N, C-alpha and C positions, 0 to 999 in steps of 0.2 A: 689154766688150772687154779691160779690164785683167786680168780673171781668166784669160783665155785667152792672154795675151801671154807669149811665151817670153823668158827672160833668160839671160845667160851668167853662171853662178855658178861660179867657179873651184874653190872649196872643196867644193861639192856634187859637182862633176864629179870631182875628185880622190878623194873618198870612194867614189863609184860605181866608178871605175876600180880603186881599191885592192881592191875586193871580187871583181874578175875575175881569172882566171888570166892568165899572161903572154901566151898566144896571143890571148886575147880583147882585151887591151889593144893588142896589135899590130894586130889587125883594126880596132879603133876608129880608131887613128891612120891606118892605111892607107886606110880609107874616106874620111876627111877629105881626105887627099892626092889620092885618086882623083878626088873631085869638083872639085878645083882643076886637074886636068891639062889640060882644054881651054884654060884661061887661059895655062898654061905653054906649051902648044903654039902658041897664036896668037902669043905673044911671041917664041918661037923662030923661027917662020916669018918674022916681020917684022924681027927684030933680032939673032937668034943662030942662023942656019941650020945651023951646024956641029953644034949640039946637038939639032936637031929630031928628035923621036921617042924620044930616049934616056930622058927622064924617064918617059914612059909605059911603056917597056920595063922600067925598074926597078920601077915600080909592079906590073907584071904578075909580075915575079920575086918580089916580096913576097907577092902573093896565092898564088903557087905554094907558097911556104913555109908559109903559113897553112893552106891546104887540105890539104897533104900532111903537116902537123905535122912538118916538117923544116926547122929554121932554118939549116942549114949548106949550102944549095945554092949560095951565092955568097960570094966574099971580101968580106964586108960592110964591114970597115973601109976597104978601097980604094974600094968603091962609095960610101960616105959621103963620102970625100974628093972623089970625082968630082962628086957632087951639090953639095957646098959650092962647088966651082969654077964651077958653072953658075949660082949665084945672082947676079943682076945687081947691080952696084955702084951707088953713088950717082951716078956719072957716066953711067949708062946712059940712053939715050933711051927714049921710049915712054910717059911720063906715067903715067896710072892703070893701064894694062895692065902696065907694068913693075912697079908695086907689087904687082899681083895675082900676077905670076910670081914675085916675091920671096917672097910669102906661100906660094904653092904649093910652091916648091922647099924652103923652110924647113920646111913641113909634112912633106914627103917625108923630109927629113933627120932630123927628130924621129922619124918612123916607123921609119927604119933604126936609130936609137939605141935604140928599144924592143927590138930584137934583141940589142943590145950591152950595154945597161944596163937591168936589170930594175927600173925605177922608174916608178910611175904618172905622175910629173911629165912624163916624156917623151911619153907619149900625150896628156896634157892639153895640152901645148905644141903638138902636131900639130893637135889639134882647135881650139885657140885661134887658130891662124893662119888657119883658115877663117873664124872669126868676125871676125878683124881685117880680112880681105880685104873682107868685106861691109860692115863698119863704115867703112872708108876709101872704098869705093865710094859709100856713102850720103852721106858728108860731101862728097865731090867733086860728086856729082849735085845735092844739095839746097843746097849752100853753107852748111849749118848747122854752126857750130862748137859742139861740146858743152861749153860753159863754164858752163851752168846746169842744174839738175835738169830744168827744163821742156824745154830743148833736148836733153838726153840722152834724155828719154822720147820726144821726137819722133823722134829718130834710131832708137832701139830699135824703134819701131813701123814703121820702113820695111820694105816687103815683102821686099827682098833679105835683110835681117837676120833677119826672122821666118821666112822660108822656110828659111834655113840652120840656124837654131837648132831648128826643128821637125824637120828631117832628122837632126840630131844626137841628138835625143831618140828618134827611131825607131831609130837605130843602137843605142842602149843597150837598147832593148826586144828587138831581134833578138839582141844579145849575151847577154841573159839567157836566151834560148831556145837559144843555142848554134848559131844558123843562120848560119854564115859565108857559105855559098853565096848565100843571099838578100841578105845584107849587100853582097856584091860586086855582085850584079845591080842592086840599087837605087842603089849608089854610081855605077855606070857610067851608069845610065839617068837619073839626076837630078843633073847637075853643079851646082856652086855658081852658075855663071852660064851662061845659055843662049847659043847661038851669036849670036842676034840682039842680046843684051845686050853680048856681047864686041865685036861689030862697032861698036856705038854707043860703047863705052868707048874704042875705039882712038884716037879723036880728042880724048879728055878729057886735058888736061895736068895 
């Protein structure tokens, strides 16, 4: 099992992203944000109805830029400011769901920064927030605090984390093929958390 277990290696991911052109890095970041959109939408529906649907619209606009190879379709600095205002603060209600929405909107913000700042670290940060979301979910669900190597390994093996890391590896494979359309299809079809999981998480503080 250990041989087939995925892990999040920031330096390896940065090296892989650095080898891609800017559009591919943007697509990688946007795929991670896309998978987190259902969590953002559920949070908005329950706690921030004025923003409901907006994050998903912005993700769709990013994909239009990617598929059309046209990065100038939106006033992206203003859109980035809008996303930053949508990120829930420390005082926000919602428990685990709020944390997921924070990670999802932060991932989206980093994806937008990929358009504004051509640095692999922006894409890595977007992908990293998806990993963070699953890590926090596993900690809350299991009650395991990763303060020893054994406990860290137990959390890493959690299905939520392994599923997300596996999909991130699939993203890289599709990017090496240059298949942005399939990357989009898979990101939409395979969210970080299922609707059933999000329903159960809504009550986790």
